Residue, then its C-alpha position, 0 to 999 in steps of 0.5 A: m557711423f557717427f555717434a554724438s556724445r553729450r558726455r564731456q569731461d569739462s564744461d564749456p567756458h563760452l556756453d553762456w555767450k554762445v547762447r546769448l549770441f544765438f538768441i541775439g542773432a535769431f532775433l535780429a534775423a526775425v526782425g530783419i526778415a519782417a522789416e525786409r532789411a537785408w543789412l539786418v539779416v546780414a548783421a544777424i548772420v555775422v552775430l551767428f558766425i561770431g557765436v560759432g567762432l567761440r567754439f574754437l577759442p581755448g578756455p581758461g587754463e587750457d594750454t594751446d601749445e602741445p608738447 
């Protein structure tokens, strides 16, 4: 069974940017849907994927090479 744990040892260094990109992507998607512009919806999807991609970036001071 899967249990999501909200307890983390350190804070997420990219959390502010993830939240900003989520709101920008949501806004672009809403405007694109209302205006019926497919390119704007695609741009929103790209922005959201960039936000998801921030999850995989190492934070400052993290060592990417494991011994």
